[in-house]
C-alpha positions as MATLAB code, in Angstrom:
seq = 'MMKFFKVLVLWTVINGVAVASFSQQLDSGLFPTVEGYKGIWFTLGQFSEYGDKYSGGLGTYTAKHIPLAIYAPEVNKTFFVYGGTTSEGEKYLLCMIGSYDHGKKRVSRPVVVHDKEGVDDPHDNPSLAIDGEGYIWVFVSGRGRKRMGYKYKSKEPYSIEAFDRVTEEEMTYPQPKFIPGRGFLNLFTKYTGMRELYYETSPDGEEWTEDQKLVAIKREGDRNSGHYQISGQHGEKVVFFCNWHPDGNVDRRTNIYYLQTTDFGETWTDIKGEPLQIPVTSVESQTLVKEFYSKGENVYIKDVNFDRNGNPVALYLSGPGHEPGPKHGPRQWAVIHWNGEEWENHRITESDQNYDTGSLWVDGDEWMVIAPTENSPQPWGAGGEVVMWKSSDSGRTWKKEKQITENSPRNHNYIRRVVNGQDPFLYFWADGNPDEFSKSQLYFGDSQGRAWILPYDMKKGHMKAKKLK';
ca = [
      29.351   22.871  -18.134;
      29.985   19.195  -17.081;
      26.412   18.836  -15.105;
      24.832   20.629  -18.808;
      26.539   18.153  -20.446;
      25.146   14.934  -18.530;
      21.519   16.507  -18.843;
      21.728   16.587  -22.707;
      23.463   13.400  -23.344;
      20.940   11.560  -21.408;
      18.204   10.554  -24.066;
      16.626    7.208  -25.295;
      13.537    6.237  -27.801;
      10.537    5.120  -26.441;
       8.159    4.016  -29.219;
      10.108    6.160  -31.796;
       9.993    9.341  -29.549;
      12.937   11.096  -27.749;
      12.796   11.497  -24.366;
      14.930   12.295  -21.591;
      15.966    9.082  -19.360;
      16.339   10.308  -15.960;
      17.913    7.165  -14.334;
      21.561    7.989  -14.423;
      21.430   10.917  -12.769;
      19.119    9.461  -10.082;
      21.559    6.274   -9.839;
      24.609    9.163   -9.208;
      22.652   10.642   -6.706;
      20.937   13.745   -8.748;
      17.377   14.578   -8.455;
      15.980   16.384  -11.260;
      13.212   18.731  -11.349;
      11.019   19.201  -14.329;
       9.346   22.198  -15.697;
       5.971   22.062  -14.400;
       3.047   19.823  -13.606;
       2.298   17.301  -16.485;
       0.419   13.966  -16.032;
       0.820   10.743  -17.522;
      -2.198    9.559  -19.921;
      -2.964    6.423  -20.324;
      -5.441    3.845  -22.035;
      -5.664    0.202  -21.199;
      -6.613   -0.732  -24.593;
      -9.828   -3.178  -23.558;
     -12.145   -1.476  -26.002;
     -15.519   -2.155  -26.587;
     -18.891    0.093  -28.151;
     -18.793    2.767  -26.131;
     -14.582    2.901  -25.806;
     -11.877    1.781  -23.295;
     -12.487    0.181  -19.904;
     -10.805    3.350  -18.646;
      -8.375    5.755  -20.375;
      -7.441    9.663  -19.646;
      -5.348   11.377  -17.386;
      -4.333    8.736  -14.764;
      -1.668   10.990  -12.721;
      -3.604   10.238   -9.385;
      -4.612    6.829  -10.335;
      -5.246    4.501   -8.664;
      -7.737    4.582   -5.930;
      -5.534    1.676   -4.505;
      -2.669    3.649   -4.118;
      -3.076    5.328   -0.687;
      -2.304    7.883    0.193;
      -1.181   10.408   -2.438;
      -0.878   13.360   -0.299;
      -0.399   14.182    3.270;
      -0.369   17.687    5.187;
       2.409   18.373    7.752;
       1.692   20.965   10.294;
       5.355   21.078   11.130;
       6.305   22.707    8.027;
       2.639   23.977    6.917;
       3.320   22.315    3.750;
       1.079   19.387    1.892;
       3.495   16.770    0.160;
       2.041   14.827   -2.896;
       3.221   12.477   -5.349;
       1.871   11.617   -9.026;
       2.467    9.909  -11.863;
       4.204   12.590  -14.466;
       5.558   12.586  -17.741;
       8.458   14.321  -19.284;
       6.559   16.877  -21.791;
       3.515   17.304  -23.829;
       2.909   14.608  -26.233;
       4.509   11.774  -24.627;
       3.907    9.048  -22.796;
       6.689    8.322  -20.358;
       6.204    7.485  -16.910;
       7.984    9.525  -13.958;
       7.358    9.121  -10.222;
       7.071   12.650   -9.167;
       6.929   14.886   -5.974;
       5.876   18.046   -5.042;
       5.028   20.117   -2.266;
       2.340   23.176   -1.103;
       3.669   25.968    0.638;
       0.720   26.703    2.606;
       2.102   30.059    4.316;
       3.466   31.658    0.978;
       0.764   29.955   -1.532;
       3.456   28.373   -3.965;
       3.854   25.238   -5.252;
       7.574   23.667   -5.758;
       9.130   22.462   -8.863;
       8.260   18.794   -8.956;
      11.262   16.037   -8.214;
      11.810   13.144  -10.282;
      12.042   10.402   -7.452;
      11.500    7.170   -9.994;
      12.238    6.906  -13.708;
      10.085    4.075  -14.970;
      12.510    4.023  -18.138;
       9.898    3.757  -20.859;
       6.807    2.348  -18.982;
       3.779    4.235  -19.774;
       1.447    2.293  -17.092;
      -0.052    4.603  -14.047;
      -0.339    1.024  -12.334;
       3.139    2.098  -11.621;
       2.236    5.042   -9.743;
       3.778    6.210   -6.368;
       2.296    6.564   -2.711;
       3.561    8.671   -0.134;
       4.447    8.384    3.760;
       5.984   10.850    6.104;
       7.182    9.236    9.664;
       7.749   10.338   13.304;
      11.153   12.459   12.418;
       9.481   14.419    9.240;
      11.252   12.231    6.546;
       9.511   11.586    3.748;
       8.812    7.967    2.059;
       8.107    7.402   -1.829;
       6.528    3.945   -2.111;
       6.590    3.277   -5.822;
       4.310    0.464   -7.439;
       5.696   -2.381   -9.445;
       3.581   -4.397  -11.495;
       3.829   -8.465  -10.434;
       7.129   -9.549  -10.874;
       7.334   -8.046  -14.312;
       8.176   -4.463  -12.572;
       9.469   -4.499   -9.569;
       8.289   -1.365   -6.325;
      10.469    0.289   -4.321;
      11.043    2.146   -1.549;
      13.227    5.694   -1.176;
      13.373    7.498    2.085;
      14.348   11.432    1.965;
      17.880   12.323    2.513;
      16.509   15.282    5.037;
      13.328   15.578    7.165;
      10.411   17.090    5.140;
      12.276   17.635    2.087;
      11.952   16.670   -1.487;
      15.218   17.369   -2.864;
      17.113   14.427   -2.586;
      16.122   10.439   -2.012;
      17.754    7.463   -0.935;
      16.489    3.906   -2.093;
      15.874    1.359    0.849;
      14.296   -1.516   -1.047;
      13.636   -3.114   -4.221;
      10.842   -5.562   -4.130;
       7.812   -6.818   -5.889;
       4.918   -4.546   -4.563;
       1.586   -3.338   -6.181;
      -0.581   -0.803   -5.241;
       1.712    0.333   -1.564;
      -0.871    1.489    0.944;
       1.585    2.431    3.914;
       0.721    3.709    7.487;
       2.812    5.300    9.614;
       2.009    4.609   12.972;
       3.710    6.702   16.000;
       5.508    4.505   18.527;
       5.065    1.146   16.341;
       6.197    2.083   12.866;
       5.345    1.310    9.101;
       2.631   -0.794    8.450;
       2.426   -1.341    4.583;
      -0.740   -3.287    2.619;
      -0.221   -4.388   -0.845;
      -1.124   -6.778   -3.670;
       0.914   -9.428   -4.759;
       0.374  -11.488   -8.198;
       1.348  -14.647   -7.454;
      -0.905  -15.873  -10.994;
      -3.759  -13.936   -9.042;
      -4.021  -10.915   -6.887;
      -3.866  -11.488   -3.200;
      -3.517   -9.428   -0.586;
      -0.517   -9.043    1.762;
       1.116   -6.585    4.628;
       4.395   -6.058    6.202;
       5.816   -4.074    8.779;
       9.036   -2.526   10.035;
      10.082   -0.453   12.904;
      11.693    2.111   10.771;
      11.744    1.942    7.484;
      14.810   -0.060    6.952;
      14.401   -3.630    8.036;
      11.047   -5.011    7.033;
       8.973   -8.617    8.147;
       8.617  -10.874    5.628;
       5.614  -10.464    3.482;
       2.283  -12.089    5.056;
      -0.682  -12.999    3.561;
      -3.934  -11.814    4.485;
      -7.157  -12.204    1.740;
      -7.037  -14.941   -1.037;
     -10.711  -15.993   -1.500;
     -11.161  -18.742   -3.684;
     -14.272  -21.290   -4.444;
     -13.614  -24.785   -4.688;
     -13.176  -25.603   -8.563;
     -11.882  -21.752   -9.070;
      -8.303  -21.748  -10.476;
      -7.790  -18.270   -8.827;
      -8.840  -15.893   -6.425;
      -8.316  -12.154   -6.778;
      -9.130   -8.336   -4.759;
      -8.687   -5.061   -4.618;
      -8.725   -3.281   -1.445;
      -8.605    0.417   -0.014;
      -7.691    1.511    3.506;
      -7.732    4.108    5.963;
      -6.298    4.690    9.490;
      -7.383    6.331   12.602;
      -4.636    6.125   15.430;
      -3.220    2.799   15.481;
      -6.312    1.297   13.701;
      -5.934    0.383   10.185;
      -8.764   -1.213    8.151;
      -9.115   -2.154    4.633;
     -12.103   -2.925    2.823;
     -11.889   -5.425   -0.232;
     -13.703   -6.979   -2.735;
     -13.513  -10.480   -4.223;
     -12.609  -11.370   -8.168;
     -14.609  -14.792   -8.846;
     -12.156  -17.541  -10.503;
      -9.835  -14.426  -10.497;
     -12.132  -12.395  -13.046;
     -11.116   -8.596  -12.341;
     -14.198   -7.915  -14.595;
     -16.461   -9.541  -11.974;
     -15.668   -8.075   -8.921;
     -18.272   -8.490   -6.545;
     -18.947   -8.365   -2.892;
     -17.251   -6.101   -0.415;
     -15.252   -7.376    2.399;
     -13.676   -5.688    5.789;
     -10.337   -6.423    8.169;
      -8.929   -4.842   10.822;
      -6.056   -4.706   13.327;
      -5.381   -2.308   16.382;
      -2.059   -3.915   17.525;
       0.282   -3.137   14.005;
      -0.863   -6.481   12.588;
      -0.175   -9.099   15.120;
      -4.190   -9.975   14.918;
      -6.388   -9.268   12.721;
     -10.557   -8.965   13.159;
     -13.547   -8.645   11.878;
     -15.500   -5.330   12.635;
     -16.850   -6.627   15.844;
     -12.968   -7.292   16.967;
     -13.415  -11.110   16.703;
     -10.207  -12.478   15.660;
     -10.102  -13.886   11.919;
      -7.490  -17.114   10.574;
      -5.341  -15.692    8.269;
      -5.495  -15.872    5.281;
      -9.099  -15.342    4.840;
      -9.935  -18.005    2.099;
     -13.881  -18.311    2.257;
     -16.317  -16.204    0.151;
     -19.038  -16.405    3.083;
     -16.044  -15.002    5.551;
     -17.234  -13.132    8.652;
     -15.674  -10.553    7.033;
     -18.211   -9.857    4.794;
     -20.189   -6.569    4.875;
     -22.299   -6.799    1.852;
     -23.228   -9.332   -1.174;
     -23.415   -8.238   -4.419;
     -22.368  -11.663   -6.027;
     -25.725  -13.486   -6.605;
     -27.641  -10.386   -7.933;
     -24.635   -9.862  -10.791;
     -23.187   -6.561   -9.469;
     -19.316   -4.854   -9.778;
     -18.160   -3.254   -6.683;
     -15.534   -0.693   -7.474;
     -14.326    0.861   -3.704;
     -13.144    4.239   -3.435;
     -12.403    5.648   -0.335;
     -12.483    4.987    3.432;
     -12.829    7.088    6.139;
     -14.182    7.035    9.825;
     -17.178    8.952   11.998;
     -16.744   10.660   15.106;
     -16.125    7.123   16.974;
     -13.515    5.740   14.968;
     -15.897    3.817   13.436;
     -15.202    2.748    9.290;
     -17.088    4.138    6.164;
     -16.797    3.330    2.905;
     -17.181    5.456   -0.325;
     -18.164    3.014   -3.125;
     -19.428    2.387   -6.803;
     -21.962   -0.700   -7.958;
     -23.207   -1.789  -11.316;
     -24.304   -4.489  -13.414;
     -21.230   -5.001  -15.653;
     -17.690   -3.918  -16.405;
     -18.188   -2.565  -20.333;
     -18.606    0.998  -20.213;
     -21.894    2.546  -22.119;
     -25.499    2.503  -21.148;
     -26.430   -1.402  -21.354;
     -25.721   -1.736  -17.699;
     -27.160    1.473  -16.520;
     -26.479    4.096  -14.408;
     -23.561    3.239  -11.950;
     -25.106    3.828   -8.486;
     -22.325    5.972   -5.962;
     -23.156    4.876   -2.084;
     -21.468    4.891    1.214;
     -21.450    1.569    4.093;
     -21.323    2.611    7.348;
     -20.520    0.989   10.723;
     -22.849    2.410   13.309;
     -21.392    0.282   16.061;
     -24.022   -2.134   15.751;
     -25.031   -2.745   12.123;
     -23.990   -1.869    8.501;
     -26.072    0.784    6.949;
     -26.438    1.517    3.037;
     -27.173    4.697    1.894;
     -27.145    6.018   -1.494;
     -25.250    8.967   -3.054;
     -26.180    9.475   -6.852;
     -25.011    7.990   -9.948;
     -22.788    8.479  -12.760;
     -21.505    6.802  -16.040;
     -18.594    5.047  -15.606;
     -17.225    2.346  -13.060;
     -13.777    4.209  -12.993;
     -15.244    7.271  -12.192;
     -13.203    8.095   -8.760;
     -13.499   10.392   -5.821;
     -13.129   10.684   -2.362;
     -14.855   11.112    1.070;
     -14.330   13.536    4.254;
     -16.845   13.031    7.468;
     -16.746   15.750   10.380;
     -19.449   14.645   12.725;
     -22.803   14.851   11.074;
     -20.970   16.719    8.004;
     -20.203   14.298    5.344;
     -18.909   15.362    1.923;
     -18.207   13.231   -1.369;
     -15.809   14.840   -4.113;
     -16.075   13.032   -7.191;
     -16.749   13.336  -11.257;
     -20.056   12.549  -11.193;
     -21.248   14.756  -14.031;
     -20.977   12.978  -16.988;
     -19.581   15.447  -19.682;
     -17.179   16.516  -21.399;
     -16.470   13.236  -22.678;
     -19.703   10.741  -21.915;
     -19.030    7.480  -21.469;
     -15.257    7.528  -20.842;
     -13.650    7.502  -17.617;
     -13.885   10.841  -15.483;
     -16.368   13.884  -15.969;
     -16.855   17.590  -14.371;
     -16.028   17.656  -10.342;
     -18.986   17.918   -8.260;
     -19.640   18.781   -4.752;
     -22.103   16.249   -2.478;
     -22.968   16.595    1.018;
     -24.915   14.911    3.871;
     -25.885   16.479    7.161;
     -27.217   13.470    8.546;
     -24.204   11.338    8.489;
     -24.726   10.419    5.264;
     -28.333    9.066    5.151;
     -29.221   11.588    2.597;
     -27.284   13.653    0.475;
     -27.817   17.042   -1.833;
     -25.530   18.311   -4.924;
     -23.850   21.019   -3.213;
     -21.631   22.339   -5.925;
     -20.390   21.787   -8.999;
     -16.522   22.320   -8.979;
     -15.441   22.438  -12.644;
     -17.977   23.207  -15.792;
     -17.418   23.475  -19.775;
     -13.740   21.178  -19.392;
     -12.408   20.254  -22.246;
     -11.151   17.313  -20.320;
     -13.005   14.808  -18.142;
     -11.620   15.133  -14.260;
     -11.062   12.064  -12.541;
      -9.086   10.240   -9.589;
     -10.143   13.303   -6.903;
      -7.547   12.096   -4.067;
      -8.199   13.547   -0.135;
      -5.087   15.059    1.328;
      -4.149   13.003    4.852;
      -4.969   15.515    7.341;
      -5.542   17.905    4.829;
      -6.158   21.601    4.973;
      -7.677   24.533    2.553;
      -6.937   25.419    0.497;
      -5.529   22.056   -0.666;
      -7.526   19.646    0.588;
      -7.706   17.625   -2.295;
      -6.314   16.859   -5.887;
      -6.506   15.517   -9.206;
      -5.974   15.239  -12.803;
      -7.429   15.774  -16.495;
      -7.545   14.235  -19.529;
      -9.529   12.811  -22.709;
     -10.458    9.532  -22.243;
     -11.365    9.166  -25.875;
      -7.715   10.031  -27.427;
      -4.235   10.749  -26.286;
      -4.367   14.582  -24.588;
      -2.330   16.787  -22.241;
      -3.206   16.423  -18.688;
      -2.765   18.962  -16.165;
      -3.415   18.500  -12.452;
      -5.459   20.226  -10.287;
      -6.009   20.902   -6.303;
      -9.479   22.040   -4.592;
     -11.100   23.568   -1.061;
     -13.725   22.945    1.076;
     -15.753   25.421   -0.487;
     -15.627   23.952   -4.092;
     -13.070   26.363   -5.286;
     -10.596   24.939   -7.424;
      -6.541   26.014   -8.564;
      -4.752   24.796  -11.642;
      -0.787   23.352  -10.872;
       1.161   25.294  -13.550;
       1.994   23.462  -16.178;
       5.072   25.244  -17.389;
       7.398   26.429  -14.299;
      10.425   28.342  -15.282;
      10.961   29.607  -11.354;
      11.571   27.004   -8.462;
       8.229   28.115   -7.103;
       5.063   29.436   -8.428;
       1.451   30.241   -7.260;
      -1.236   28.090   -8.802;
      -3.948   29.534  -10.888;
      -7.552   30.016   -9.907;
      -9.689   27.679  -11.912;
     -12.713   30.398  -12.978;
];
């Protein structure tokens, strides 16, 4: 009776709506579940003629939270984090974790890891890591110094039932990598009056080095710098591609740069292994991969993967402006690939919004991109219908293989690849109407383009997902 009463009294009012606050339960060591997978809906509020710069169902946002899901062969489960909410009709961010049992083909009821206490902004979504002993780590993003970030460690290996809070710190867009025998290398952003890229390392997740600045490109006369990065891991090699924001203006993000480390962050090099002076500060640095600034084009990097030789590949989207709508023309999807001697750039397709976001798979010569490149049901809004694109010649030419979603009521977006992913939970994403507040459901899919809806309402602890027709 006492436990039931405790849940009843934990209510607060956010924007005039009564919502359940989980903070006291979490502080007392209770990690409650919620009855179903309900994604967070969000609007940035930067409107122009064709709507908001981006909005909609952003449970698997941003592309800079890496990774969101990891398959663990030791227990044959996929663990995944996302930005959830309390119930339909509410904008109240909860940092959630769930698991999919590949043997039983059932998904767990989602667990609340962190309550953002009234924040509705999915910039605060979590990312995920699993260490060598099977402990699950949830890295909760903050937002500059206004909202802090957190690291959580599961109390038991391969369990999502309870967690210990390890740190509270300034950390945005966490991108943790666990390197066997070395520990964690975490890439992240700090808002120091600008967006600058940092990293930290830890042998055990408990004790961390001081934050070390990696990139802060700033031209003479600029007041600010700014960057977004997308990273990947190949064995002990950790890499990232980033763009540059002239004078710190995020709406002019441009160019593509590349950095890598093979020794746990002791040294950082360019693609040829030449050491770099850290932090990188020059626009014309040896890390520059492709220049867009002189053409007035924006660049939005979406994913990173590796070819059979461990050479990096980036998936990106580019176009001439930041506002949605036809005046900036179709946005171009492309891959840029280091072939061992030079960078190759190859076009895939086009879509209608800078914040259409998908993922890249590489298997020998067979490459695959899954992204919301079909522009309905809400044209000009972020996302659309999900499409599978394939290349059989290492990304040089592409064809539309299958449209995964059709006749949807809401745009789908932020299709996120599972690390070491296995069918049927190879990737997952959320939907939502970018034009108006709506419910947001979550989905997962396989390599054949089949998709399932994660249960929106769960009366049981574990349930099968419903196949999407």
